[in-house]
N, C-alpha and C positions, 0 to 999 in steps of 0.2 A: 398735478393730479392726472393720472392715466386711467381711463375707464374703457371697458369693452362691453358693448351691447350686442347680444346674440338673440335674434328672434326671426322666425321664417315668415312672419306676416308683415309685409312692408308698412302698412298703415300703423300697426301697433309699434313696430320698430321705430318709426319716425316719431310717434308720440312718446315713446320711452326716451329717445335721444333728446327730445325737447325738454322733458321733465328733468333729465340729468343735467342738461346744459343750463337750465334755470337754477338748479341747485349749485352747480359748479361752473360759472361762466367761463373760466379760464382753463377748463379741463381739456385734455387731449382725448377725444372720444373716437374709438374705432367701432364700426358696425359691421356685422356679418349676418347673412340670412341662412347659413348652413355651416355645420361644423366641418364640412368638406373644404371650406374656405380657409381653414387653419393651415399654416405652413407645415409642410412635411418635414419633420425633424427626426433624423436618425437617432437611434438609441445606442448607448454604449454597451459594453459587454454585460454589465450588471443590470441592464434594462432602464437606466436613467437617461432621460432625454439629453442629447448633446448640447442643446441650447435652451435657455429659459427666457420666457417673456413674462415679465412681472407687471401686474395691474393693481391699482389701489382699490378697484371695485370691478367685479364682473356681474353683469345683469343678464341672466340666462333664462330663456324659455326652456321648459322641460322636455317637450316632445319635439326634438330638433332633427332635421335631415342630417344624415351623417352619424347618427347615434342610435339607429334603429336596433332595438334589442340590447342596447348597451347603456351603461351609466354615462350620461352626458358629461358629468364632472370628471369621470375617469378618462373620457376622450380628451377633455381639455388638458388634464395632467399629463397624459401620454404625449400630447403635442407640446409640452413644456410650458403651458399657460398656468401661471400661478397668481393667487390673489383671493380675497374673500369673495364668496359667491352668494348672490341674492337671486333665488329662483322666482320669476314672475310668470305664472302659468294660468291657463284657462281653467284648470282643475281647481276645485274648492274642497274636495273630500279629504278626510283625515288619512285614508290609506295612501293617497298620493303624497300627502305631507310627510307621512312616516317614511316612505321610500326616498323622498327628496332629502330629508334630514339625515337618514342613515347613510346616504351616499356622500355626505360631506358638505351639504349646503349650510350656509349661515343664516338664511332666512327663507321662509316660504310665504309668498305673497300672491294671492289670487289676482287675476287681472281686473276684478271688480273692486279692488282696493281704491278708495278715494285718492286722488292725486296728492293731496296734502299729506295724507298718512304714508303714501308710498315714498314721498320725498324724505320724510322723517325716518322711515325704516331704512332707506338706502344710506342715509347719513350715518345711522347707527351701525350698520354693517361695515361701512368704510372706516369707522373709528374702532372696529374690533368687537362690536357687539353682535347680537343675534336677535331675530324677530320672528314670531309666529302670531297670527291673529288670535284673539281671545277665544273665539268660537271654535277654531281649529284646535287650540291647546286643550280646551275642555273635552273635545271629541277624542283627542289622543289619550287623555287621562282615562276616559271611559274605556277606550280600547285596551289600555294596559290592565285595567281591572278585569275586563272580560278574558284577557289572555291567561290569567292565573289558572282558570279551569278550562282552557281551550281544548286540550287534548281529550279530556273527558267528555266535553260537550260535542266534539266532532264525532266521536265513536260511540256515544251513548245510545241507549234504546228508548229515548224519550218518545212522547206521542208525536205522531205525524199528522199533517193536515188530511182531511178527508179527500180533497180533490186530487186527481192524478193528471191534470191538464197543464196549461201554461203556468209559469212561475207567477208569484204574486206581484212581482214587478220585473221589468226586463233585466236580463243579465248585461253587465257592461262588457266591452270587448275583452278586457283583462280577465273578467270572471269566466267568459266563454273559453279563453285560452286555458285557464286553470282547469275548468271542467273537462275540456278535451283531454288534458293530460291525466286527470283523475281516471278517465275512462280507460287509459292504458295501464293503470295500476301503479303509476309513478308515485314515489314518496314525496313528502314536502321538500326534502333536500334536493331531490332530482328535479322537481318542478322549479324550485328557486334557481337552481343552476341553469336550467334550460331557458328560463324567462328573465334571468338577471334580476331576481327578486330576493330579498331577505326571507329566511324561512318563516319568521313570525308574520310577514306580510302574506305569504302563501296561506298560512293558517287562518288569517283574518278573511281573506278572499273565500276560502273554503267555508268558513262559518256563514258568510253572507249567502253563498250558493245554497247551503243546506236550508237556511231560513227561507229563502225565496222559493225553493222547490218544496218546502214542507217535508224534507227528508230527515230520517233518523240518523243516517250515517252516509259515508261516501258511496257504498254499494247501492244504497237506496236512492241516493242523488243521481247516480249514473242511470239507474233503471228508470226513474221518473223523467230524466232528461231525454232518454231514448223514446219514451212514450210520447213526450211532448214534441218530438222532432228536433230537439236542440242539438243532437249529435249527428244529424243527417249530413252536415257538411264534412268535408275531408278533415281528418285529424292534422293535416298540414297546417291548419289555422293555429295550431298550438305553437308553431314556430314564432320566435320573437320578431 
């Protein structure tokens, strides 16, 4: 059994390695704290890595050094690293789960997952299965239902909130990035390409921005954001 553990937080990386070693005492375990530690593998003329490193299981943190603005799983594949991927991350929201799964992960596991459940989920992934916590799966189902009328909801002329001040709840860093690009007039496809996001993920971020700002549409959201001082920082923050 050959396993790779990738997490930039030393304490959690050690805890993950301990959990993995308890599940597979005889496993060969490699640990890295940055994707920059992956070996530099030249690609052939058709873009395929010249060398392949196969693992029975890859346990990966999602926001890793060396993958800023990129798909971490894509970085692994470009480095010739192959094997089923279980993402263990500090994020617990369905938007991140959607991004993780669309990028090719076999499991989405918040770091709050109990150790016993974590071990069972990792075993399942190593055996060719997949895993998403029930609460996240339900949120993803709800999101898919909302996305059916997403375009109409984004650009509709529904009622807005009376207040013109701060959003009802703080915008996340990713929502701030999307908002900054909305202010430039970028389309969903352009935003997705710039931030390495799926187009449906951009739509869902936009919907949450509209809801938090009480806006009717994108133009109204940008206007309200300007009034609230949310766009006072440089639009360079929209960079991945």
